[in-house]
N, C-alpha and C positions, 0 to 999 in steps of 0.2 A: 298383627304384623305391622311393623313400623318401617317406613321408607325414609331414608335420610338422603338429601341431595348434597353433593359436594359443593355446588355453586348456587348462589342466589338467583332468583328469576332475572334480575338485572344483568348479572354476569352471563347467564345463558343467552340472553338476547344479543350479547356482543359477539357471540361465536360467528366467525366469518366462514361462509361456505365457498369452497374452491373446488374446481373440477379435477385437478391432478397435481402431481408433484411440482410442475412448473409454476402453476399459480400459487401453490403453497410457498415456494421459494420467494416469489414476489412479495407476499404478505410478510414473510419473515424479514426480508430486507427493509420493508417499510418500518417494521417495529424496531429494528436495529438503528435505523436512521433517526427515529424519534425517541430512542432510548426508553422504550416501553419496558415495563417490568415483566410483562407476559403477553402471550398471544395464544388464542384457542381457535383451532381451525376444524371445520368439518370437510374432510377430503373425500370426494365422491369416488375417485379411482385411486385408492391408496396404494402406495408402494413403499416398502421400508426405505428410510433415509437415515444417513448419519448426520443428525442435526448439529451436533457439536462441531464436526469437521466443516459443515456448511458455514456455520457462524465464523469459525476461525479463518476459513478461506476468504470470506467476504470482508472481514476486518482487515486482512492483509492486503487485499486488492483495493480497498477503498479507505485509506487512512484519512482522506479529506472529509469523510462523513462519520466514520466510526472512531470515536475518540478512545474508547476502552473496549477490549474484548471481554464480554461478560462470561461468567460461568453459566453453563446451560444445563437445565434439567428438563428432560423430555419424557413424555408418557403418551401412549396411544391406547384408546379404548374402543371396544366394539369388536365385531367380527364381520367377515365378508369383505366386499370391495370398498365399503365406506367405513371410515374411522374418524373418531374425534382425536385430534392431536393437540396436546397442551404443552407449550414451551414456557419455561420460566427463566428469566435472565437476571442474574445477580451481579450488580456492579459495586465496586468499592468506592466509586465517586458518585456524588448525588446527581440526580437528573438535571437540576438547574445548572450545576457546575459544568456538566458535560455539554449542555446546550450552549453555554457561554464559550467554552473552549471551541466548539464547532464553529461558532460565529467568528471567532478570532483567527482561526486558521484558513477559513474560506478565502479571504482576500489574498492570502499568500499564494495559495494554489492558483487563483485567478491571475495574479501578477506574473507567476511563472509562465503561464501560457502566453501572455503578451510579451514576455521578455525575449522569446526566441524569434529569429528572423523567419518570416512566413515563406520566403522563397529560397531559403538556404539549404545546403546539403544536410543529410542526416547527421554527419559528424559535427558540423558546425552547431546544429541545434542541441545535440547531446552535450557538447562542450559548454554551450551557453547555460544550459540547465544545471550542469555541474557547478559552474561558477556562481550561478544564482543561489544555489543551496549552500555550497561549501564556504562562500565568502560572507555569509550572514553573521557568523559568530566565530569566536575562538572556542570551539566546542569542548565540552567536558564529556568524556565517554562513560556513561552510566545507563543502566536499564530503568525504564519508567513504565508504569501501567497505562500511561496516556502518551504513547510514543510520538505521534505527530505533533501534538500540542507542545510537549516538552522540548522537542527538537526545534520547532519553528518559532517558539515564543520564549524559550529559556536557554536554548543552546545546549541541551542535555539529551544524549541519546546513545544507543549502541548500534552495532552493525545492522541489526534488523530494522531499526528505525530509519537509518539512512537509506537502506535498500528499498524499503516499502514506500517511503515518501518520494524518493527519486523515481521509482517505477510509476507511481501515480502521476507525478508531474509530466513524465514522458508521455504516458498514455493520453493525458489531457491535451498535450501538444501534438497529438497525432503520430507519435513515435512508438515503435514496438519495443517493449522493455518488460522483462519478467524478473522475479526474485528467485534466487537459488538458495536453498537451505542445505548446509553441509558443515564441514569443519575446516578450520585453518590452524595449522600447527597443533592439531589435536583438540582445539577448543571449538565449541559451537559457533558458527559464523554464517552470516547471510550476505550475499552480494547480488549483482545483477548480470543478466545476459541481454545485450541490446542487438538490434538489427541495424547495421550500418552499411549502406551501399550494397545491399543484397547478401551480406555476410554477417554471421553471428559472432559476437565477441563477448568475453567476460569484462565486467567493469566492477572493481571493488573501490568504492569511493574513499574509504579510509586508507587503502593502499595508495590510491592516486594522490591523496593529500600528502602522504609521506614522500612521494616522488615529486611533488611540486606542481601538479597539474593533471588534467584529464588524460588518461591512458586506457587503451583497450588491449586485451590479452587473449591469445589463442589457448586452446587446451594444453599444448605442450609447455606453455609459459606459466601454467597454474601449479607450479611445484609447491607442495605443502598443503594444497587444498584437496578435499575429498567430498564428492557429491554423488548422487544417483545419476550415473551417466546415461541411463535409459530414459530418464524423466525429462531431459532437457535437450535442446538442439546441440549438435556438435559445433564446436568452434575451431575448425581446422586451420592450420597455417595457410594464409593466403599467398599465392604466388606473387613475387615482387611486382610483376607487370600489372596484375589486377589491383594490388594495393596502391600502386601509383595512380592508376586510373580513377579509383574511388576516393583517393585522399585519405585512406584508412591505414596508412603505414604506422606500425607500432612505434610509440615513443614520440610522435609528432603531436603538437597541441594546437588546436584551433582557438583563436582568441576572438571574443565577440567584437563585431565591427564598431567603429566609433559612433555610427548612427543608432546603435542599439542602446537604449537607456532603460534603467529600471524604473517602472512605474512607481510613483510616490506611494508610500505606505506608512501609516502611523505606527511607530514602535516605541514602547515605553519601558522595555525590559532593561534593567541596569546592567545586565551582563553582556548586552549586545555591543559589538565593536562598531562605533559610528563611522570609522574610516572605511569599513568594508561595506557600508550600505550607501555610499555615495557613488 
């Protein structure tokens, strides 16, 4: 009888033992942040998980660390409550290049957090982050496999890139913001829902850009958009009195105060608009 091992003794020694799905998720997140090619876990209390969806969700929520969403191959071995889980991550971009991209976008996300007024109202902060992002470039609308890097360093991105980057900047600044996946005019589209003054509103950055500034929209104002209405908070029309009290009236724009300045950042990309970074 011949016994063949799938992994070498050195690889077997690198297997990480975790107690449950929660700890398994933490190890997977570490591997994604480090752009590892694989991770092998011994899960003591194993429960079936959708690893591909886990990776996609984490990449969407953390564009500041995950530069490219890898293709995921998952396999589980064993029987009973303990299983060995092997995940393989396949990237189109080299590990060194991804690490360099990560180091280049980190200062931008850090600067965004400093750009907002610490004691300002939600709408003021949301508007300031909109200006911080949308005035960096004369953007070119294209899809990239490295969305955050392409958007923040080359001025190239699609609706998903704008929405995920904006949501991450908001969360880092202490604001509640989520991404919404649906369609607009029949085409796949991604935008945001923000919490402003205790009320939820839709924010489509590309639509705002066409309108000339930051705008918030209620559900009735999202004509042409389709999304899973059960998966996201309602954005009902706010009574006029409440809107006036919160400063969240539709169509008004909050401009960053004169005391707010953009922290210096080294930018060398030729496509960037220098007038929009002063």
